[in-house]
N, C-alpha and C positions, 0 to 999 in steps of 0.2 A: 418670342414674344416681343409685341410693338414698346419698346421706350413714345407714351406720351405725357408728355405737358405743358402747361401755359401759367402765366402769372402777371394778373396786371397789379402793381404797387406804386406809392412813394417813389418821388426822384431821392428818399432822402429818410431815414427813420430812427430816432433819436429815442433810445431810452433812458433813467437810469435814476435814483435821486439827485436832486437841485438839475434836473437836467431844465425848468423851465426858464432857469436865469439865464440860460440861452439863447429866451425869444428876438430880445433885438440884434442883438449877429446876424440873425437868422433871417428876422425883417429888413436887416437891414443888405441883406442882399440880391430884395425883390422890387424897393421902390425904399420912401419918404415920408409914406398917408397910407395907415392900416385902418381899418372897416372893422372895427369887432364886432362883431357880435355872439353876447351874453344871455342874462336873465336875471334877475331884479335881483336875486336873492346869491350868485354869484358874488355879481359885481359889486357889494357892498364886504367882502370877504376882506380879510387883509392879504392876503392868496395872489388875489384879481388888485388889487389899489397897486399890492410890489409890482407886479409885469410891468403896467399901468404907466407904471412911474421909472423904470427901465423900459422903451419905449421913448417917454417923452425926456429924460436920458441919453438918450439918443441921439435926439433932434429926428425922431420919427413922428407927426402929426400924424393925429389917431380920433374916430369919432366910432364913440360906443352907442350901441342899440343895445339894449336891458329888456325889453318886450318879452324873447321869445318864448311860445309856451309850450306846454308837451304835445308833441305829436305833429306839428309843424299845422297851425292851420293855412290851409291855402291863401288864405283873404289876410295875413296876417305877415306873409312873403311881400306881400305890393305895400303896407305899409313900412315896413323896415327899407327895400329897396330906393323909398320913397324917400329918407333922411337920408340914403348916399349920393345919389345921382349927383348933387350939387355939390358934393365932396370930390367926385374925380379921385379915385384909391386905384394903389398899384396894386395892391393885398389884398384879401379876404381872413381874418383870422378865428377862427373859432371857437373859445375856450367855454369845453359843458362838458354835458353832458347829450347826447348822442342826438335829441332835437336841438341846439343848439348848433352842432355840430353840421347839421342837414338844412338848417337853415342858414350857413358860413354861404354851404354849398348853393343853397337855391339865391344865393341873392349873390354871388359871386356869378353863375351860370345867366341872370335877368340881368343885372349891370353893365352883358359883359355882352350878350344876342338881344337885351331886346325881346317881347311879346310879351303869354302867360301861361305859366308853371302850365296849366294844361298840353302848351304844343310840344313840351318835351315828356310827358307819359312817356312809359313805355321805352324800348329794348334802343339805344345807338339815334334819340332822336336830338341828341345835344352837336348844333353843326362841325361846333374844331372847340380849340381849348379859348377855359374862361379867365377870369383872371384869376393871378397863383392865389392856393390855398394855401396859410399851415392850421395845423389840427390839432389842440392842443386838449384832449378830453381829461374831463373832471371822474369821471365815475367808469369799473371796468366791464365796459357788458357791450355794448353794440357795434366796437369793430367800427364804426362809423369814421371815426380816424386814415383806418386804411383803404375804403371799400368805397367801386363806385356807384351806390346807391344813392340820394333821400332821398324818405317814405314822408309823403305828405295827405295830411288829412283834408280831403275836402267834401264840403257839406252839401254839393249834388250826387256826391254817389255814396254808398253805404259801406263799401270798405276802403280803408285808405288805401290807396296806389302809390309807384316808384316810380322814381326816372331813373335811369338806370344809365349809365356812358362813363367809359376812358374817362373822362374828359371830365368828370368830379372828380378825380379822385386825388383827392389834397398834393400839394408840392411837398410839405411837408407834416410829420407826424410829428408831434414831440411829448414823449410821456414818462411825465414824471410821475409815478407811483407816490409821492409824496400828496399829489394834491388829492389822492381818494381819502386822504384816514380823516375827514372831516363826515366821508358817509357811512350814516346810522345800519344798520346792525339788516334791515328791510331793505335796506338798499344792495347791498351791500349784495344779498341774498338774492333776489330779482337779479340785477347783474351778469352776476360770475356764473346764473343760473342758465342766464339767456347768452351766455356766451360758451357753456359745456356742450351747451345744442349746437348751437354755428357750431361747434367743435366737428362733434359725433354723424349730424347726419352730414359735414361735409364727407368726412371723414366714406360714412356710405352709401354717400351719395354715389344714383345707376354709373359707367361708364357709359360717353357718348362716345364713343368710337375716336381717330386720328384724321379722322376727312381735315384739311388746312381750311376750306371753310368756317367750318362749323365756331371759331373764335372772329370771325369776323360776323358773325349775322346775330352770335350771341352773347352775352355781356358776362350768363352763365354756364357753365359748360361742363359740366357735371366732376370727378374726382379724375389725379391725373397722382402721376407721380410725388409733383412737385405740392401739393394742395396737401398731399399725404403727409408731410414732413411734416406742415404749418397746422395742422390737424394737430398730431401726438403730439407736438409741443404742447398743443394750450392744452389739452387731455392729460398730459401726465402733470402740468402745473398745477392745474382745477383738481383738480387727483390729488394733491395732495393736499393743498394749503386752502383750498375754498371754505374749505369748514371752519378752521379752524383763524382766516379772517374777519368770516362771520362771528364768532366767537371773543373772537379779542381782536378788537378797530387797529385796535395801538400795535399792534405785532407788525414790520415790517416787511419783514423778509416773507409774511405774508402774502401780502398786502400786496408786496412787487411779483409775488407768484402771479397772484387773481391778473394783476393788470397785464404781466407777461400774455398773460395766457389767452385772456380778451382780443390782446393785438398777434396771438396768431390764429388766432381760431378767426380772427377777422382779414385775413392774411389767404386762408382756407375759403372762405367761401365767398368771401370777394371774386371768385374766378368759378370753385364747381358750384357756388350755392348753395338753396337751402330746401328742404322736403318735403313730408307729412306734415310734421308740428306745426311749422311752416304756415303751411295751410292749411289748414284746420280754428289754425288761433287768428286768421284776418278774419273769420267773421264772428268766432267766438267774443273774438275782442269789439266788436262794432257791436253786439248785443251785452256785452256784464261792461264797456270800458275801464275793464282791470287792465294790467301792464303788461307790458309786446313778451316782457321776459318768465311774466308768472302764467300765462298762460301756454309757452310754447315749450314747459319745463314740466307742466303740469300731461301734455301730453305727450314728452319722450319717453319714456317706458312704456308707456301703449304703444305708442309707433316700435323702438325696437321690440319688441313685439311681435309686432306685425312683420314686419324684416326682418324678423330670427332661423327663418326657413333659405331665404333669400343672399343676407349674406353673415351669417354665422363664423367664417374668416377676422373680419375687418371686427367683429361685437370684440371677439374672442381676443384680438389686437387691446379695441379698446381694455376691458379686464386686464392687460399685460401692464400699458401705462396707468391704471392706476395700481398698479402692484399685490394684485389678486396671484396665488400661488398656489401650490399643493393638487389643479386638474391631474398632475399627470400626463400630461398631451394630447388628450381632451377635448380640443376647441365647443364639443360642444353642450362641456362641463361646464369651462371657462365663460360660455358667455349668456348662458343661462345663470352664472353666476353674476359676474354685470353686469347682466339687465338688474336685480336683485342690488348689485350695490350703489345705480343709479339711481334705483329707486328707496334705499337704502340711506345717501345721503341727502339726496329732495326733504325728503319727512323731515330730518334736522335740522335744516335750516328753515325749515319754514314753509314746503315750499305747496300750495293745497295739494290735496291727491285726486281730485275725482271735480268734473266736467262742473255735477249740481253744485258742489264745494266753493266753484268757481263764482257763482250764480246765470250757471245757464237754466233757460227754460227746458224743462220737457219736451215743452210742443214745441222747441225750434229744431229740433235733430238732423229729421230730415231736411232744414233747409237751411242746419248747419251742413249739410254733407253734402248738397246740390253745390252750393257756393264753393265748398270747399274740390271741391271735385274740379271745378271749373277754371284753377287756379294752373291752367299748366304750366306755366312754368317748374312752379313748382314741384307739381305729382309727374309729371315726365323726370323727376331729380329721380322720388325713389328706388330703391331698388328692389324695390316684388311691387308690380303696377295696379291699380285701382278702377278698378266700376262701383258704380255707385251699392251695391249692393253691400257692396265689402269697407269700405267708408262709412256707410249707415252704421254698421257689424263694430267697425273701429271706436266713433264719436258716442256710439251707447254702453260697448262693453269703459270704455273714459270716463262718461256719466255716469256707470252703475260704478266704478273700480270695480269692474272681473277683468285682470290682466289676465286669463286665460284664458278668457272669450276674445282678446283682442287678436288671440293669435291663426283662431280661423281654424 
C-alpha cells in the first residue's frame, strides 16, 4: 500500500477552557490594529466585551463590525469592508459562529486583494496571502476556524457558493469551549450534527489517488491517512458527548468534547472534502431556507445506507469509534448497526427525520436531484458513484423516510 496524506491547517491551534484570554497576546504578534467581525447578538455579551477590553488594554486599536448576517449575503461583505478600508487593519479577528468567521475571511480577502467576491468563487482563485486571520468560534459545528473555505449567499444564484483557497485558512484558531456555554440545545444539536456529518463524510470520502498534482489543482482531495486520523477523533468525541451536551448545556466536559470534535472534523474535511449529504443540502437549503447543519444531518443516514456497499469497512470503523461492540468481527453487521445508531442519535437530539418534514416540496424532488448531481466537487468525493436515477431515488427515499430504499 502506498501511504498518502495531505493537510492544510492554521499555523497555530489553541484549544481549552479560558483560552480566549490569550487573544491580546496572539493579536499583538500580528500588529497593532485589529478589524473584528461579529454579529449584533454576540457584540452585546459580556464575553465579547471582555475580549475587546483585553485588546484595548494591550494597546491594540480595534474596529468592530457587528452586523454579520447568517449565510453571509454577498452584498453585506461590501458594506463590511467599506468600514475597514480607512482603518487599515493589520489583522482580521472573527468572533462568532461560522458566518462570522466566513465574513472575516471575506473581509481579509477583499481588503488585501480588492475586486469583487465573484472574482474568487471556486477553487484556487485567491492570488496570494490575505491579512492574518484569528478565528475565535463561539459555536461547535462548522469547523470554519480551520478550513480553507468561506460560504456566501449570492442573490444572483439559487445555490450558495464557496470561495476555496489555502490562503483563507486562519493564522490562528483560538477555541475556548466556554464560549459555547450559552448555545441553546437546538443550536448545539444542529451544529454538532453538522460536525459529525463533516467527520463521517470525510472518513468515507473516495480515495482520489496519490498524484502529486492533485493537491495543487484541488483544495478538497478525498480521504487520506491524515484526514482519517482527524475524522475518527471527531467521531469518537461527538459520539460520546453530543447527546449529553444537548441534554445539559452546563456539562463542561461534554461542551469541550463537542467543540474539539467540531475542530477535528474541520481539520478532516478541510482537506478531504464532503460528499453527497452536502451536495443534496445545497438545493434543499435553497428551497426550504432551513439551517445547513439540519439539512446535511437529515440526509446523512440515507447517504450512509446508499454508500454501505462501497464503504462497509469505513462505516464499521465509525461504529467502533462510537463504542458499538458485540458484533464478533462482522464488519457488515457492525456497519448496519452504525447507521441505525446515527439515526437514533439524530432523532434523540431533534434532527428532522425526512426531507418532507424539512419542508422540501414533493414536486421539487427531480430538480433537487439534478442540482445535487451537478455539484461535481462533492459528488466525485462520494465513495459510491451516482447517476441521475440513483440521485432521484436517494432523495425520494429521504423524502419518504424509506431507509431501505436508499440502498438501491
